[in-house]
N, C-alpha and C positions, 0 to 999 in steps of 0.2 A: 416457392416461398421455401419447402422444403430443400429444395437444391441450391437454393441462392442460400442458407444457412450453409447446407453443407459444404458450399464452393468458401464457403466467409472463415470457417474455423479449420477445415483438409491441412493441415501441413505448421498450426499456430502451435504454442504450449498451454500448458495449466501451467503458474508458478505459485510453488507452497514455499510461501518464505516463512519457514520455521516448518512445525511437526504439528502431531496428533497436540491437540485444544482440549483440556478437562475429560477427557476421556468421552469427547462428543466422538460417534462414529463417520458421519459425514467427515473429520478429523485426518480420516485415516482414507486417506487420495487411493482410489480405486483403478492401478496403471490398465489392467483390460479393459474397463469399460474404456478410459481415455483413449487408448491408444486402438485397439480393436474397433470398436463402435463408433465412435467418431473422430476416427484417425490424427489428433491431436496426440501431442510428448506429453511429458510429464520430466519438469524440471524444478532442484528443490535449490533454496538457499537457505544458509544459517540464520538464527537470526545474528549471529557476531557479525554478520558484513553490514547490517545497520550503524551497529558501533564503530565499525572502523569508516566507512564513509562518511559518517559525521563528525570523527576524531580526525581524520583525515584532509575534509573538505572536501570528499568527495560528489560534488551537485553545485547545480549552478547556482553562483553567490550570489549573482546580479539578478536572478529571479528568488530567488528566497529572500532579499532589500523589498523588492517588488510584493510578493507572498504577502512578509510577516506584517508589511504595511497596511496591505489589502486588509488582513483578518485582523489588525487591531482597530481597523477602522467599522467593519462589516459584523463581526464576529464577540455580541454581547458574551458577556459572565454573567452567569445568575447570584440569586444569594446567593452564598455559600451559609449551608442551617447548621454545621459543623461547628462543637462547641468551639470558644474563643484560640484553647491554647490546642486544638487539633488541624485549624487553617491554616494555611501554607500563606506566607509570608506575598506580597507582591511581588517584591524582585522572584521568588519561588515560581509564584503564578505564570509573569516572563518567563522565566527561562522554559517552563511548560508548552511556554505559546512556540517557542524557538522550534523546541525539540521537536514538537509537531508536526510542524513546519517542514522541516528538514525531513524529517521520517517520509511525509506524504511526498518528497520530491523525488525520494532515494526510493520507494516502493514503485513512483511509474516509471523511474527509471529502469529501476530492476524489468519493471514489464515489458518497456519497448527501446528504450534503451536513448541514449540523451549526447548529439555528435558533437556539444562543448567540452563536452568529458575529456574527448579525444586530444581536442586544442589545448587542455590540461595537462597532457602526458597521461589519463588515463584509458588506452585504448581500447583493453578489454573490458572494465564498467562501461564507454560507451556504448557499448551494440547491444546490451538487453540481452531477453529470453524469448524476443517475440510471443510473449505471449498476451492472448487474449482477453485471458482474466488469471487469477491470483485471490490466494488468500493468505490473513496477518494474521500468523499464530495466537493461541491466545496469553491474554494480559499475564496469568498466571506464571506459564512457562517461556512468557517474556521477559517478565523482572514484575515484579514491585514496587522499583525505586524508580522507575523510568516511568513516564507516561503513558498509557494506553493508547490503541491503534483506531478507538472510536473516525474520532478526528479526521484519518487519514485515508478508511475506510469510506465516508461518510461523502467529502468532499470529491474524493478519484470516482465514488459510486453517482456523482451528480452528472448534470448535465454545462457548467460551468463553475469557475473560478477565479481567480487573479487572472488570468491571461482571456475573461471572457466565456465566451457561448462555445460549445466543444460537445463531442461526442464522449459518451458518459463510459471510465475504465469500470471492468467486472470486479470489483475486490468484494470478496465475502469473509464477514465475521469468524472469528473464532480456527481461520484458516478454512471452514467448510466447503469441501472440495463440491458436494453434491449440492449446497444449497447457491455457490458458483455458476454449477453447471445450469441451474433453472433460471439464475440469475441472466445468464448469456442466452438462454432459449428464450428469454419472456425479452429481454433487449431486440 
């Protein structure tokens, strides 16, 4: 089994989406560990790439429509216990759902690519980073006015989404590369 693991991960990359989050030591990507011990590359993407891709529609818009329909059907919101004057409006919540679905599509595309982006004229973006594992930067460093990465991390790390059953993508919370490594070994 160990030889199979080495064969699968060698030559792949760990994609750091963002940087160190909230001072978590595991967020400091140890390049020597990944490169010399695991035979993996380290790749980095600034969080502004998420904003750029959302603003320029650099994601699969047809898949987005399918995904947001699925989310509306299956992802039920719990009770909002915030004081009424601090609750988000239904329009704000709908925008948040749309944003987190786009973030999810973009994170996956950054990891493994998406040939459909080349058809839209985004050849470089279509390639992805050949990432077998990744991490999404922590909330305070990402931004306090945008939705956090919890939905993205949870749905990508699961074994299903709006396309049905699939192999999980390994995506660590708060860009904790050490957690991603243990998730990858567990997978």
